C-alpha positions as CSV (number, residue, x, y, z in Angstrom):
1,M,100.2,121.3,102.6
2,W,102.8,118.4,102.9
3,L,103.8,115.8,100.2
4,L,105.7,112.9,101.7
5,D,108.5,111.3,99.7
6,T,108.8,107.6,99.6
7,N,111.8,107.7,102.0
8,I,109.7,109.4,104.6
9,L,106.9,106.8,104.3
10,I,109.6,104.1,104.9
11,Q,111.3,106.0,107.7
12,F,108.1,106.7,109.6
13,N,106.9,103.1,109.2
14,K,110.2,101.9,110.7
15,L,109.9,104.3,113.6
16,G,106.5,102.8,114.3
17,I,104.5,106.0,113.6
18,K,101.0,104.8,113.2
19,Q,99.2,107.9,112.0
20,F,99.5,111.5,111.3
21,N,97.4,113.9,113.3
22,K,97.3,116.5,110.7
23,E,95.2,116.7,107.6
24,D,96.6,118.1,104.3
25,I,99.2,115.3,104.0
26,F,99.7,113.9,100.5
27,T,101.8,111.3,98.7
28,I,101.8,110.1,95.1
29,I,100.6,106.7,93.9
30,L,104.0,105.9,92.6
31,S,105.4,106.2,96.1
32,L,102.8,103.7,97.3
33,I,103.6,101.3,94.4
34,E,107.3,101.6,95.4
35,Y,106.5,101.1,99.1
36,P,103.0,99.5,99.5
37,L,103.3,99.6,103.4
38,G,102.9,103.4,103.0
39,S,99.2,102.8,102.2
40,K,98.5,101.9,105.9
41,Y,98.2,105.6,106.7
42,E,94.5,106.3,106.4
43,N,94.7,110.1,106.5
44,I,97.1,110.6,103.6
45,T,95.6,111.8,100.3
46,I,96.9,110.0,97.3
47,I,97.7,112.1,94.2
48,F,97.6,110.5,90.8
49,P,99.8,112.3,88.3
50,S,98.2,113.9,85.3
51,T,99.4,114.2,81.7
52,I,100.5,117.8,82.6
53,H,102.6,116.4,85.5
54,Y,104.3,113.9,83.2
55,E,105.0,116.6,80.5
56,Q,106.5,119.0,83.0
57,A,108.5,116.2,84.7
58,F,109.9,115.4,81.2
59,K,111.0,119.0,80.7
60,N,112.6,119.0,84.2
61,A,114.4,115.8,83.4
62,L,115.9,117.4,80.3
63,L,117.0,120.4,82.2
64,L,118.6,118.2,84.9
65,R,120.4,116.1,82.3
66,D,121.6,119.3,80.6
67,K,123.1,120.4,83.9
68,G,124.7,117.0,84.4
69,T,122.6,116.4,87.6
70,P,119.9,113.8,86.7
71,I,117.9,112.3,89.5
72,P,115.5,109.3,89.7
73,T,112.4,109.5,87.6
74,I,109.9,109.1,90.4
75,D,111.7,111.9,92.3
76,I,111.4,114.3,89.3
77,L,107.7,113.5,89.2
78,I,107.3,114.0,93.0
79,G,109.0,117.4,92.9
80,T,107.0,118.4,89.9
81,I,103.7,117.6,91.5
82,T,104.8,119.3,94.8
83,V,105.3,122.5,92.8
84,D,102.1,122.2,90.8
85,K,100.0,121.6,93.9
86,N,101.9,124.3,95.9
87,L,102.8,121.8,98.6
88,I,106.0,121.4,100.8
89,L,108.0,118.3,100.0
90,V,109.0,116.2,103.1
91,S,112.2,114.4,102.1
92,D,115.7,113.6,103.3
93,D,117.0,112.9,99.8
94,L,119.6,115.5,99.1
95,H,119.3,115.2,95.3
96,F,116.0,117.2,95.4
97,Q,118.3,120.2,95.7
98,Y,119.3,119.6,92.1
99,L,115.7,119.9,91.1
100,Q,115.3,123.0,93.3
101,E,118.1,124.6,91.2
102,I,116.0,124.4,88.1
103,E,112.7,124.8,89.9
104,P,113.2,127.4,92.7
105,R,109.5,127.1,93.6
106,L,110.1,123.7,95.1
107,K,109.9,123.9,98.9
108,I,111.6,121.1,100.9
109,I,111.6,120.3,104.6
110,S,113.5,117.5,106.3
111,S,111.9,114.7,108.3
112,E,113.2,116.1,111.6
113,S,111.7,119.6,110.9
114,F,108.4,118.0,109.8
115,K,108.2,116.0,113.0
116,K,108.6,119.2,115.0
117,K,105.9,121.0,113.0
118,I,103.3,118.2,113.3
119,G,104.3,117.6,116.9
């Protein structure tokens, strides 16, 4: 149900959050490559992007560039996977709003709202 952005993995690690008590929490392998300490959470499912994800992310990158609002490559892929898997992205990066403009199915929640939901 939830896909954690890299910044959330970093933030929760710094806050000393040791585990998540909910299942259905995902991240992508590129977030763990970017921030290997995120792999300490045993109950996070890791998603490996498929060719279809890369193809759609490329289309999204072109649309973002055409609008004059490019965002980092990994974030385009994170958002694309979130939509494909029908998950909710947990992120505090405001630039995901640009992706949401071209992909309105992208659902985003802040870290504070996520903490309240998983209580």
